[in-house]
ZADO-1210 file (C-alpha; in nm, 4 decimals, padded with zeros to 6 digits):
<atoms>
<atom x="-02.2475" y="-01.1265" z="01.7435" code="UNK" pos="1"/>
<atom x="-02.1517" y="-01.0301" z="01.4059" code="UNK" pos="2"/>
<atom x="-02.3965" y="-00.8057" z="01.2225" code="UNK" pos="3"/>
<atom x="-02.4536" y="-00.7756" z="00.8600" code="UNK" pos="4"/>
<atom x="-02.5313" y="-00.4475" z="00.7391" code="UNK" pos="5"/>
<atom x="-02.7460" y="-00.4505" z="00.4269" code="UNK" pos="6"/>
<atom x="-02.6287" y="-00.2633" z="00.1170" code="UNK" pos="7"/>
<atom x="-02.6858" y="00.0849" z="00.0398" code="UNK" pos="8"/>
<atom x="-02.6190" y="00.3177" z="-00.2440" code="UNK" pos="9"/>
<atom x="-02.2456" y="00.4027" z="-00.2492" code="UNK" pos="10"/>
<atom x="-02.0120" y="00.5964" z="-00.4676" code="UNK" pos="11"/>
<atom x="-01.9816" y="00.3331" z="-00.7436" code="UNK" pos="12"/>
<atom x="-02.3577" y="00.3764" z="-00.7880" code="UNK" pos="13"/>
<atom x="-02.3085" y="00.7281" z="-00.9064" code="UNK" pos="14"/>
<atom x="-02.0874" y="00.5782" z="-01.1784" code="UNK" pos="15"/>
<atom x="-01.8601" y="00.9013" z="-01.2044" code="UNK" pos="16"/>
<atom x="-01.5442" y="00.9021" z="-01.3854" code="UNK" pos="17"/>
<atom x="-01.3179" y="01.1566" z="-01.2487" code="UNK" pos="18"/>
<atom x="-01.1168" y="01.1648" z="-01.5706" code="UNK" pos="19"/>
<atom x="-01.4201" y="01.2670" z="-01.7804" code="UNK" pos="20"/>
<atom x="-01.6373" y="01.5672" z="-01.7887" code="UNK" pos="21"/>
<atom x="-01.9420" y="01.3984" z="-01.6335" code="UNK" pos="22"/>
<atom x="-02.0872" y="01.0581" z="-01.5364" code="UNK" pos="23"/>
<atom x="-01.9965" y="00.7841" z="-01.7855" code="UNK" pos="24"/>
<atom x="-02.2473" y="00.6992" z="-02.0549" code="UNK" pos="25"/>
<atom x="-02.4389" y="01.0222" z="-02.0491" code="UNK" pos="26"/>
<atom x="-02.4718" y="01.2791" z="-02.3247" code="UNK" pos="27"/>
<atom x="-02.3397" y="01.6293" z="-02.2462" code="UNK" pos="28"/>
<atom x="-02.6364" y="01.9027" z="-02.2179" code="UNK" pos="29"/>
<atom x="-02.6673" y="02.1083" z="-02.5385" code="UNK" pos="30"/>
<atom x="-02.6185" y="02.4286" z="-02.3434" code="UNK" pos="31"/>
<atom x="-02.2531" y="02.5279" z="-02.2177" code="UNK" pos="32"/>
<atom x="-02.2052" y="02.4277" z="-01.8685" code="UNK" pos="33"/>
<atom x="-01.8708" y="02.5665" z="-01.7183" code="UNK" pos="34"/>
<atom x="-01.6224" y="02.2810" z="-01.6060" code="UNK" pos="35"/>
<atom x="-01.5975" y="02.2056" z="-01.2470" code="UNK" pos="36"/>
<atom x="-01.2767" y="02.1536" z="-01.0446" code="UNK" pos="37"/>
<atom x="-01.2371" y="01.7960" z="-00.9315" code="UNK" pos="38"/>
<atom x="-01.2469" y="01.9273" z="-00.5743" code="UNK" pos="39"/>
<atom x="-01.5868" y="02.1039" z="-00.6444" code="UNK" pos="40"/>
<atom x="-01.7200" y="01.7429" z="-00.7860" code="UNK" pos="41"/>
<atom x="-01.5930" y="01.5638" z="-00.4742" code="UNK" pos="42"/>
<atom x="-01.7513" y="01.8190" z="-00.2347" code="UNK" pos="43"/>
<atom x="-02.1005" y="01.7958" z="-00.4176" code="UNK" pos="44"/>
<atom x="-02.0809" y="01.4146" z="-00.4072" code="UNK" pos="45"/>
<atom x="-02.0079" y="01.4089" z="-00.0310" code="UNK" pos="46"/>
<atom x="-02.2987" y="01.6498" z="00.0212" code="UNK" pos="47"/>
<atom x="-02.5206" y="01.4700" z="-00.2033" code="UNK" pos="48"/>
<atom x="-02.4570" y="01.1399" z="-00.0140" code="UNK" pos="49"/>
<atom x="-02.5476" y="01.2852" z="00.3099" code="UNK" pos="50"/>
<atom x="-02.2000" y="01.2432" z="00.4734" code="UNK" pos="51"/>
<atom x="-02.2259" y="01.5824" z="00.6661" code="UNK" pos="52"/>
<atom x="-02.5009" y="01.4676" z="00.9052" code="UNK" pos="53"/>
<atom x="-02.2715" y="01.4587" z="01.2177" code="UNK" pos="54"/>
<atom x="-02.0245" y="01.2080" z="01.1007" code="UNK" pos="55"/>
<atom x="-01.6999" y="01.4207" z="01.1372" code="UNK" pos="56"/>
<atom x="-01.3928" y="01.2282" z="01.1877" code="UNK" pos="57"/>
<atom x="-01.0687" y="01.3000" z="01.3865" code="UNK" pos="58"/>
<atom x="-00.8783" y="01.1500" z="01.0849" code="UNK" pos="59"/>
<atom x="-00.8825" y="01.4029" z="00.7996" code="UNK" pos="60"/>
<atom x="-00.8420" y="01.2085" z="00.4817" code="UNK" pos="61"/>
<atom x="-00.7182" y="01.3626" z="00.1600" code="UNK" pos="62"/>
<atom x="-00.9964" y="01.5062" z="-00.0601" code="UNK" pos="63"/>
<atom x="-01.0041" y="01.2035" z="-00.3100" code="UNK" pos="64"/>
<atom x="-01.0196" y="00.9642" z="-00.0165" code="UNK" pos="65"/>
<atom x="-01.2908" y="01.1499" z="00.1909" code="UNK" pos="66"/>
<atom x="-01.5817" y="01.0519" z="-00.0426" code="UNK" pos="67"/>
<atom x="-01.5131" y="00.6773" z="-00.0519" code="UNK" pos="68"/>
<atom x="-01.4125" y="00.6420" z="00.3141" code="UNK" pos="69"/>
<atom x="-01.6934" y="00.8341" z="00.4619" code="UNK" pos="70"/>
<atom x="-01.9655" y="00.6803" z="00.2307" code="UNK" pos="71"/>
<atom x="-01.8271" y="00.3243" z="00.3122" code="UNK" pos="72"/>
<atom x="-01.8142" y="00.3804" z="00.6979" code="UNK" pos="73"/>
<atom x="-02.1458" y="00.5928" z="00.7262" code="UNK" pos="74"/>
<atom x="-02.3547" y="00.3029" z="00.7593" code="UNK" pos="75"/>
<atom x="-02.1600" y="00.1815" z="01.0543" code="UNK" pos="76"/>
<atom x="-02.1828" y="00.5289" z="01.2234" code="UNK" pos="77"/>
<atom x="-02.5736" y="00.5191" z="01.1653" code="UNK" pos="78"/>
<atom x="-02.6028" y="00.1795" z="01.3175" code="UNK" pos="79"/>
<atom x="-02.4088" y="00.2970" z="01.6221" code="UNK" pos="80"/>
<atom x="-02.1097" y="00.0688" z="01.5723" code="UNK" pos="81"/>
<atom x="-01.8417" y="00.3218" z="01.5411" code="UNK" pos="82"/>
<atom x="-01.8188" y="00.6788" z="01.6538" code="UNK" pos="83"/>
<atom x="-01.5080" y="00.7968" z="01.5013" code="UNK" pos="84"/>
<atom x="-01.2385" y="00.7224" z="01.2555" code="UNK" pos="85"/>
<atom x="-00.9038" y="00.7854" z="01.4322" code="UNK" pos="86"/>
<atom x="-00.6186" y="00.7158" z="01.1998" code="UNK" pos="87"/>
<atom x="-00.5053" y="00.5024" z="00.8847" code="UNK" pos="88"/>
<atom x="-00.3021" y="00.2244" z="00.9913" code="UNK" pos="89"/>
<atom x="-00.2581" y="00.0772" z="00.6501" code="UNK" pos="90"/>
<atom x="-00.2919" y="00.1952" z="00.2965" code="UNK" pos="91"/>
<atom x="-00.3211" y="-00.0388" z="00.0123" code="UNK" pos="92"/>
<atom x="-00.4081" y="-00.0521" z="-00.3616" code="UNK" pos="93"/>
<atom x="-00.7081" y="-00.2609" z="-00.3084" code="UNK" pos="94"/>
<atom x="-00.7940" y="-00.1649" z="00.0444" code="UNK" pos="95"/>
<atom x="-00.6957" y="00.0541" z="00.3303" code="UNK" pos="96"/>
<atom x="-00.7317" y="-00.0144" z="00.7076" code="UNK" pos="97"/>
<atom x="-00.8408" y="00.2435" z="00.9670" code="UNK" pos="98"/>
<atom x="-00.8359" y="00.2762" z="01.3491" code="UNK" pos="99"/>
<atom x="-01.1995" y="00.3435" z="01.4665" code="UNK" pos="100"/>
<atom x="-01.3546" y="00.4185" z="01.7956" code="UNK" pos="101"/>
<atom x="-01.6262" y="00.1691" z="01.8777" code="UNK" pos="102"/>
<atom x="-01.9559" y="00.2727" z="02.0507" code="UNK" pos="103"/>
<atom x="-01.9471" y="00.1593" z="02.4021" code="UNK" pos="104"/>
<atom x="-02.2568" y="-00.0490" z="02.3970" code="UNK" pos="105"/>
<atom x="-02.0662" y="-00.3046" z="02.1627" code="UNK" pos="106"/>
<atom x="-01.8352" y="-00.3866" z="02.4404" code="UNK" pos="107"/>
<atom x="-01.5407" y="-00.2887" z="02.2369" code="UNK" pos="108"/>
<atom x="-01.2905" y="00.0074" z="02.2489" code="UNK" pos="109"/>
<atom x="-01.1233" y="00.0242" z="01.9249" code="UNK" pos="110"/>
<atom x="-01.2081" y="-00.1713" z="01.6024" code="UNK" pos="111"/>
<atom x="-01.0438" y="-00.1980" z="01.2612" code="UNK" pos="112"/>
<atom x="-01.2317" y="-00.0899" z="00.9405" code="UNK" pos="113"/>
<atom x="-01.0948" y="-00.2582" z="00.6158" code="UNK" pos="114"/>
<atom x="-01.2318" y="-00.0391" z="00.3385" code="UNK" pos="115"/>
<atom x="-01.2149" y="-00.1464" z="-00.0141" code="UNK" pos="116"/>
<atom x="-01.1227" y="00.1076" z="-00.2576" code="UNK" pos="117"/>
<atom x="-01.4033" y="00.2031" z="-00.5279" code="UNK" pos="118"/>
<atom x="-01.3460" y="00.0288" z="-00.8648" code="UNK" pos="119"/>
<atom x="-01.1901" y="00.3504" z="-01.0067" code="UNK" pos="120"/>
<atom x="-00.9025" y="00.3318" z="-00.7377" code="UNK" pos="121"/>
<atom x="-00.8615" y="-00.0633" z="-00.7214" code="UNK" pos="122"/>
<atom x="-00.5965" y="-00.2403" z="-00.8909" code="UNK" pos="123"/>
<atom x="-00.6804" y="-00.6004" z="-00.8052" code="UNK" pos="124"/>
<atom x="-00.4659" y="-00.8332" z="-01.0326" code="UNK" pos="125"/>
<atom x="-00.5131" y="-01.1902" z="-01.1382" code="UNK" pos="126"/>
<atom x="-00.8172" y="-01.2449" z="-00.9186" code="UNK" pos="127"/>
<atom x="-00.9533" y="-01.4934" z="-01.1529" code="UNK" pos="128"/>
<atom x="-00.7227" y="-01.7529" z="-01.0241" code="UNK" pos="129"/>
<atom x="-00.8672" y="-01.7286" z="-00.6755" code="UNK" pos="130"/>
<atom x="-01.2263" y="-01.6884" z="-00.7652" code="UNK" pos="131"/>
<atom x="-01.2298" y="-02.0180" z="-00.9603" code="UNK" pos="132"/>
<atom x="-01.4946" y="-02.2605" z="-00.7687" code="UNK" pos="133"/>
<atom x="-01.6173" y="-01.9747" z="-00.5427" code="UNK" pos="134"/>
<atom x="-01.9906" y="-01.9290" z="-00.4833" code="UNK" pos="135"/>
<atom x="-02.0981" y="-01.5949" z="-00.6055" code="UNK" pos="136"/>
<atom x="-02.2560" y="-01.3970" z="-00.3217" code="UNK" pos="137"/>
<atom x="-02.4922" y="-01.0919" z="-00.3777" code="UNK" pos="138"/>
<atom x="-02.4778" y="-00.7809" z="-00.1561" code="UNK" pos="139"/>
<atom x="-02.7494" y="-00.9268" z="00.0548" code="UNK" pos="140"/>
<atom x="-02.5148" y="-01.2416" z="00.1070" code="UNK" pos="141"/>
<atom x="-02.7356" y="-01.4725" z="-00.0899" code="UNK" pos="142"/>
<atom x="-02.5619" y="-01.7349" z="-00.2994" code="UNK" pos="143"/>
<atom x="-02.6276" y="-01.6875" z="-00.6641" code="UNK" pos="144"/>
<atom x="-02.7388" y="-01.9800" z="-00.8449" code="UNK" pos="145"/>
<atom x="-02.6207" y="-02.0644" z="-01.2125" code="UNK" pos="146"/>
<atom x="-03.0016" y="-02.0430" z="-01.3221" code="UNK" pos="147"/>
<atom x="-03.0038" y="-01.6920" z="-01.2130" code="UNK" pos="148"/>
<atom x="-02.9421" y="-01.5927" z="-01.5701" code="UNK" pos="149"/>
<atom x="-02.9889" y="-01.2043" z="-01.5232" code="UNK" pos="150"/>
<atom x="-02.7095" y="-01.1834" z="-01.2723" code="UNK" pos="151"/>
<atom x="-02.4909" y="-01.4556" z="-01.4598" code="UNK" pos="152"/>
<atom x="-02.5325" y="-01.2676" z="-01.7765" code="UNK" pos="153"/>
<atom x="-02.4337" y="-00.9323" z="-01.6303" code="UNK" pos="154"/>
<atom x="-02.1117" y="-01.0930" z="-01.4876" code="UNK" pos="155"/>
<atom x="-02.0221" y="-01.2576" z="-01.8185" code="UNK" pos="156"/>
<atom x="-02.0780" y="-00.9273" z="-01.9971" code="UNK" pos="157"/>
<atom x="-01.8870" y="-00.7263" z="-01.7335" code="UNK" pos="158"/>
<atom x="-02.1713" y="-00.4744" z="-01.7079" code="UNK" pos="159"/>
<atom x="-02.1534" y="-00.2287" z="-01.4237" code="UNK" pos="160"/>
<atom x="-02.4124" y="-00.4181" z="-01.2475" code="UNK" pos="161"/>
<atom x="-02.2150" y="-00.7377" z="-01.2854" code="UNK" pos="162"/>
<atom x="-01.9157" y="-00.5802" z="-01.1696" code="UNK" pos="163"/>
<atom x="-02.0747" y="-00.4676" z="-00.8447" code="UNK" pos="164"/>
<atom x="-02.1949" y="-00.8358" z="-00.7893" code="UNK" pos="165"/>
<atom x="-01.8305" y="-00.9457" z="-00.8266" code="UNK" pos="166"/>
<atom x="-01.7168" y="-00.6554" z="-00.5866" code="UNK" pos="167"/>
<atom x="-01.9727" y="-00.7440" z="-00.3259" code="UNK" pos="168"/>
<atom x="-01.9058" y="-01.1302" z="-00.3475" code="UNK" pos="169"/>
<atom x="-01.5220" y="-01.0621" z="-00.3149" code="UNK" pos="170"/>
<atom x="-01.5776" y="-00.8551" z="00.0067" code="UNK" pos="171"/>
<atom x="-01.8438" y="-01.1108" z="00.1554" code="UNK" pos="172"/>
<atom x="-01.6302" y="-01.4010" z="00.0788" code="UNK" pos="173"/>
<atom x="-01.3333" y="-01.2615" z="00.2786" code="UNK" pos="174"/>
<atom x="-01.5950" y="-01.1809" z="00.5579" code="UNK" pos="175"/>
<atom x="-01.7569" y="-01.5115" z="00.5795" code="UNK" pos="176"/>
<atom x="-01.4187" y="-01.6904" z="00.5645" code="UNK" pos="177"/>
<atom x="-01.3045" y="-01.4759" z="00.8621" code="UNK" pos="178"/>
<atom x="-01.6222" y="-01.5566" z="01.0490" code="UNK" pos="179"/>
<atom x="-01.5712" y="-01.9362" z="01.0036" code="UNK" pos="180"/>
<atom x="-01.2005" y="-01.9298" z="01.0720" code="UNK" pos="181"/>
<atom x="-01.2494" y="-01.7310" z="01.4017" code="UNK" pos="182"/>
<atom x="-01.5216" y="-01.9590" z="01.5161" code="UNK" pos="183"/>
<atom x="-01.2889" y="-02.2673" z="01.4379" code="UNK" pos="184"/>
<atom x="-01.0131" y="-02.1044" z="01.6460" code="UNK" pos="185"/>
<atom x="-00.7805" y="-01.9636" z="01.3899" code="UNK" pos="186"/>
<atom x="-00.5622" y="-01.6918" z="01.4847" code="UNK" pos="187"/>
<atom x="-00.7543" y="-01.4186" z="01.2779" code="UNK" pos="188"/>
<atom x="-00.9399" y="-01.0949" z="01.3690" code="UNK" pos="189"/>
<atom x="-01.2952" y="-01.1553" z="01.4734" code="UNK" pos="190"/>
<atom x="-01.5375" y="-00.9898" z="01.2174" code="UNK" pos="191"/>
<atom x="-01.8075" y="-00.7731" z="01.3630" code="UNK" pos="192"/>
<atom x="-01.9962" y="-00.6432" z="01.0718" code="UNK" pos="193"/>
<atom x="-01.9900" y="-00.5818" z="00.6863" code="UNK" pos="194"/>
<atom x="-02.1387" y="-00.3350" z="00.4491" code="UNK" pos="195"/>
<atom x="-02.1242" y="-00.2409" z="00.0993" code="UNK" pos="196"/>
<atom x="-01.7590" y="-00.1677" z="00.0967" code="UNK" pos="197"/>
<atom x="-01.5997" y="-00.2375" z="00.4291" code="UNK" pos="198"/>
<atom x="-01.5573" y="-00.4931" z="00.7019" code="UNK" pos="199"/>
<atom x="-01.5435" y="-00.4044" z="01.0693" code="UNK" pos="200"/>
<atom x="-01.3146" y="-00.6499" z="01.2828" code="UNK" pos="201"/>
<atom x="-01.0978" y="-00.6699" z="01.5831" code="UNK" pos="202"/>
<atom x="-00.8027" y="-00.3967" z="01.5809" code="UNK" pos="203"/>
<atom x="-00.4876" y="-00.5527" z="01.6891" code="UNK" pos="204"/>
<atom x="-00.2609" y="-00.2893" z="01.8611" code="UNK" pos="205"/>
<atom x="-00.3130" y="00.0055" z="02.0966" code="UNK" pos="206"/>
<atom x="-00.4295" y="00.3776" z="02.0730" code="UNK" pos="207"/>
<atom x="-00.0780" y="00.4828" z="01.9770" code="UNK" pos="208"/>
<atom x="00.0170" y="00.2333" z="01.7193" code="UNK" pos="209"/>
<atom x="-00.1205" y="-00.0730" z="01.5288" code="UNK" pos="210"/>
<atom x="00.0627" y="-00.4251" z="01.5636" code="UNK" pos="211"/>
<atom x="00.3532" y="-00.4595" z="01.3374" code="UNK" pos="212"/>
<atom x="00.3753" y="-00.7273" z="01.0707" code="UNK" pos="213"/>
<atom x="00.5994" y="-01.0141" z="01.1139" code="UNK" pos="214"/>
<atom x="00.8560" y="-00.8944" z="00.8723" code="UNK" pos="215"/>
<atom x="00.9277" y="-00.5907" z="01.0918" code="UNK" pos="216"/>
<atom x="01.0131" y="-00.8254" z="01.3835" code="UNK" pos="217"/>
<atom x="01.3473" y="-00.9678" z="01.4763" code="UNK" pos="218"/>
<atom x="01.2826" y="-01.2932" z="01.6641" code="UNK" pos="219"/>
<atom x="01.5065" y="-01.4975" z="01.8682" code="UNK" pos="220"/>
<atom x="01.5535" y="-01.8753" z="01.8042" code="UNK" pos="221"/>
<atom x="01.2703" y="-01.9837" z="02.0679" code="UNK" pos="222"/>
<atom x="01.0196" y="-01.7155" z="01.9432" code="UNK" pos="223"/>
<atom x="01.0665" y="-01.7971" z="01.5864" code="UNK" pos="224"/>
<atom x="01.0225" y="-02.1883" z="01.6539" code="UNK" pos="225"/>
<atom x="00.7030" y="-02.1217" z="01.8208" code="UNK" pos="226"/>
<atom x="00.5708" y="-01.8797" z="01.5882" code="UNK" pos="227"/>
<atom x="00.6465" y="-02.1215" z="01.3081" code="UNK" pos="228"/>
<atom x="00.4480" y="-02.3883" z="01.4815" code="UNK" pos="229"/>
<atom x="00.1737" y="-02.1482" z="01.5115" code="UNK" pos="230"/>
<atom x="00.1683" y="-02.0584" z="01.1522" code="UNK" pos="231"/>
<atom x="00.1436" y="-02.4322" z="01.0733" code="UNK" pos="232"/>
<atom x="-00.1370" y="-02.4609" z="01.3026" code="UNK" pos="233"/>
<atom x="-00.3244" y="-02.2076" z="01.1141" code="UNK" pos="234"/>
<atom x="-00.2477" y="-02.3386" z="00.7864" code="UNK" pos="235"/>
<atom x="-00.3586" y="-02.6815" z="00.8863" code="UNK" pos="236"/>
<atom x="-00.6799" y="-02.5495" z="01.0390" code="UNK" pos="237"/>
<atom x="-00.7707" y="-02.3580" z="00.7374" code="UNK" pos="238"/>
<atom x="-00.7267" y="-02.6592" z="00.5229" code="UNK" pos="239"/>
<atom x="-00.9506" y="-02.8325" z="00.7653" code="UNK" pos="240"/>
<atom x="-01.2183" y="-02.5896" z="00.6946" code="UNK" pos="241"/>
<atom x="-01.1503" y="-02.6172" z="00.3144" code="UNK" pos="242"/>
<atom x="-00.9212" y="-02.2790" z="00.2695" code="UNK" pos="243"/>
<atom x="-00.5915" y="-02.1803" z="00.1485" code="UNK" pos="244"/>
<atom x="-00.4953" y="-01.8361" z="00.2503" code="UNK" pos="245"/>
<atom x="-00.3670" y="-01.7192" z="-00.1038" code="UNK" pos="246"/>
<atom x="-00.1408" y="-01.4393" z="-00.0001" code="UNK" pos="247"/>
<atom x="00.0262" y="-01.5680" z="00.3231" code="UNK" pos="248"/>
<atom x="00.3683" y="-01.4190" z="00.4166" code="UNK" pos="249"/>
<atom x="00.5276" y="-01.2465" z="00.6930" code="UNK" pos="250"/>
<atom x="00.3691" y="-00.9081" z="00.5426" code="UNK" pos="251"/>
<atom x="00.0198" y="-01.0608" z="00.6199" code="UNK" pos="252"/>
<atom x="00.0873" y="-01.1812" z="00.9823" code="UNK" pos="253"/>
<atom x="00.0659" y="-00.9374" z="01.2820" code="UNK" pos="254"/>
<atom x="00.2596" y="-00.9677" z="01.6037" code="UNK" pos="255"/>
<atom x="00.1573" y="-00.8222" z="01.9152" code="UNK" pos="256"/>
<atom x="00.1756" y="-00.9093" z="02.2895" code="UNK" pos="257"/>
<atom x="00.3790" y="-01.2227" z="02.1482" code="UNK" pos="258"/>
<atom x="00.0663" y="-01.3506" z="01.9610" code="UNK" pos="259"/>
<atom x="00.0220" y="-01.3978" z="01.6075" code="UNK" pos="260"/>
<atom x="-00.2701" y="-01.2732" z="01.3937" code="UNK" pos="261"/>
<atom x="-00.3244" y="-01.3676" z="01.0281" code="UNK" pos="262"/>
<atom x="-00.4825" y="-01.1059" z="00.8030" code="UNK" pos="263"/>
<atom x="-00.5881" y="-01.0115" z="00.4528" code="UNK" pos="264"/>
<atom x="-00.8104" y="-01.3084" z="00.3153" code="UNK" pos="265"/>
<atom x="-00.9595" y="-01.1594" z="-00.0055" code="UNK" pos="266"/>
<atom x="-00.7641" y="-01.4147" z="-00.2040" code="UNK" pos="267"/>
<atom x="-00.8671" y="-01.7146" z="00.0011" code="UNK" pos="268"/>
<atom x="-00.8980" y="-02.0277" z="-00.2047" code="UNK" pos="269"/>
<atom x="-01.1442" y="-02.3223" z="-00.1647" code="UNK" pos="270"/>
<atom x="-00.9209" y="-02.6430" z="-00.1909" code="UNK" pos="271"/>
<atom x="-01.2303" y="-02.8499" z="-00.3007" code="UNK" pos="272"/>
<atom x="-01.3315" y="-02.6648" z="-00.6134" code="UNK" pos="273"/>
<atom x="-01.0078" y="-02.4461" z="-00.7192" code="UNK" pos="274"/>
<atom x="-00.7750" y="-02.6552" z="-00.9567" code="UNK" pos="275"/>
<atom x="-00.4970" y="-02.3900" z="-00.8384" code="UNK" pos="276"/>
<atom x="-00.5269" y="-02.4824" z="-00.4789" code="UNK" pos="277"/>
<atom x="-00.2306" y="-02.6911" z="-00.4552" code="UNK" pos="278"/>
<atom x="-00.0071" y="-02.4449" z="-00.6237" code="UNK" pos="279"/>
<atom x="-00.1427" y="-02.1592" z="-00.4148" code="UNK" pos="280"/>
<atom x="-00.0777" y="-02.3647" z="-00.1006" code="UNK" pos="281"/>
<atom x="00.2759" y="-02.4564" z="-00.1929" code="UNK" pos="282"/>
<atom x="00.3426" y="-02.0699" z="-00.2636" code="UNK" pos="283"/>
<atom x="00.2184" y="-01.9727" z="00.0602" code="UNK" pos="284"/>
<atom x="00.4173" y="-02.2339" z="00.2491" code="UNK" pos="285"/>
<atom x="00.7430" y="-02.1488" z="00.0470" code="UNK" pos="286"/>
<atom x="00.6933" y="-01.7834" z="00.1513" code="UNK" pos="287"/>
<atom x="00.6443" y="-01.8751" z="00.5144" code="UNK" pos="288"/>
<atom x="00.9435" y="-02.0933" z="00.5022" code="UNK" pos="289"/>
<atom x="01.1748" y="-01.8336" z="00.3512" code="UNK" pos="290"/>
<atom x="01.1054" y="-01.5825" z="00.6318" code="UNK" pos="291"/>
<atom x="01.1458" y="-01.8317" z="00.8995" code="UNK" pos="292"/>
<atom x="01.4597" y="-01.9962" z="00.7507" code="UNK" pos="293"/>
<atom x="01.6123" y="-01.6335" z="00.7893" code="UNK" pos="294"/>
<atom x="01.5261" y="-01.6454" z="01.1474" code="UNK" pos="295"/>
<atom x="01.7173" y="-01.9791" z="01.2018" code="UNK" pos="296"/>
<atom x="01.4294" y="-02.2327" z="01.1695" code="UNK" pos="297"/>
<atom x="01.4959" y="-02.5325" z="00.9805" code="UNK" pos="298"/>
<atom x="01.1968" y="-02.6199" z="00.7377" code="UNK" pos="299"/>
<atom x="01.1283" y="-02.7824" z="00.4107" code="UNK" pos="300"/>
<atom x="00.8370" y="-02.6180" z="00.2053" code="UNK" pos="301"/>
<atom x="00.8117" y="-02.9102" z="-00.0263" code="UNK" pos="302"/>
<atom x="00.7731" y="-03.1741" z="00.2311" code="UNK" pos="303"/>
<atom x="00.5342" y="-02.9641" z="00.4470" code="UNK" pos="304"/>
<atom x="00.3226" y="-02.8932" z="00.1212" code="UNK" pos="305"/>
<atom x="00.3094" y="-03.2693" z="00.0531" code="UNK" pos="306"/>
<atom x="00.2165" y="-03.3721" z="00.3910" code="UNK" pos="307"/>
<atom x="-00.0797" y="-03.1346" z="00.4193" code="UNK" pos="308"/>
<atom x="-00.2042" y="-03.1970" z="00.0731" code="UNK" pos="309"/>
<atom x="-00.2154" y="-03.5655" z="00.1235" code="UNK" pos="310"/>
<atom x="-00.4148" y="-03.5128" z="00.4380" code="UNK" pos="311"/>
<atom x="-00.6449" y="-03.2424" z="00.3344" code="UNK" pos="312"/>
<atom x="-00.6207" y="-03.1787" z="-00.0442" code="UNK" pos="313"/>
<atom x="-00.8732" y="-03.2757" z="-00.2858" code="UNK" pos="314"/>
<atom x="-00.6498" y="-03.4533" z="-00.5460" code="UNK" pos="315"/>
<atom x="-00.9243" y="-03.7015" z="-00.6864" code="UNK" pos="316"/>
<atom x="-01.1703" y="-03.3938" z="-00.7084" code="UNK" pos="317"/>
<atom x="-00.8956" y="-03.1755" z="-00.8520" code="UNK" pos="318"/>
<atom x="-00.8242" y="-03.4445" z="-01.1369" code="UNK" pos="319"/>
<atom x="-01.1758" y="-03.4687" z="-01.2141" code="UNK" pos="320"/>
<atom x="-01.1943" y="-03.0846" z="-01.2366" code="UNK" pos="321"/>
<atom x="-00.8952" y="-03.0831" z="-01.4780" code="UNK" pos="322"/>
<atom x="-01.0530" y="-03.3667" z="-01.6894" code="UNK" pos="323"/>
<atom x="-01.3719" y="-03.1702" z="-01.7101" code="UNK" pos="324"/>
<atom x="-01.2109" y="-02.8470" z="-01.8069" code="UNK" pos="325"/>
<atom x="-00.9723" y="-03.0131" z="-02.0556" code="UNK" pos="326"/>
</atoms>
């Protein structure tokens, strides 16, 4: 069963700005303190957060990466879910994915750890369009009520606490979406645990390499037609659950042992409450059709979008929302 790992202090709680001479918002001491090299600061943070207590990984991250990687994954090590980080399989601006050795009692061999970058390293753009209509989740997974003025005010003022709430909510939304879609039979990795800054999920690939993305694969006509139908099945299943992927393309689909797996769900959109849902759906389908057209599959993105939206979209609710916001 998937396991929720409660939040713990992470790197962002230290509120350190690596481009400054000390923690943000604190006045320097009156006496002179020699400047420390960035490498010294990073090592001290690693030691201060207790990361050297046996959690030594096969994968050797760069110095700047070491702090946020080990602080994000340490909780899973302590909970005996993973025993080692073996390799990075995908690097990104918002998150990186690592191949990890699972502990034997989990019944798994290898798992993937998707680790979100701390706010100082993240560059998540245009997220407001995808967040519209989403419920805000706290680090404990609790839905924030509109009457919770402390949290809503912090989010509105973009305080450090408010940004942390948004960050936790963004991550938990991806986790809960994966859980719902996997239970519904979608071709997505099964999530196993979530912490402050990372999700543990099924690893697709073997000990030598991770599964390639679909854009790296050359398909024959039969394979292309079968996979196209599988993608459409998953898009329809997602809509039945009330979701649009939000960033679907050949770059976010894995292909392994002739099976397709959809990945990367942080931008998942709620079709019932987001007025941008139809536009996002159409963009997803256009990208899918562009890829499969190059593989020889005949498809009409506009017709597919119209058909799906007529059956599963929320046109009446969308109209009410637009009228309300006008």
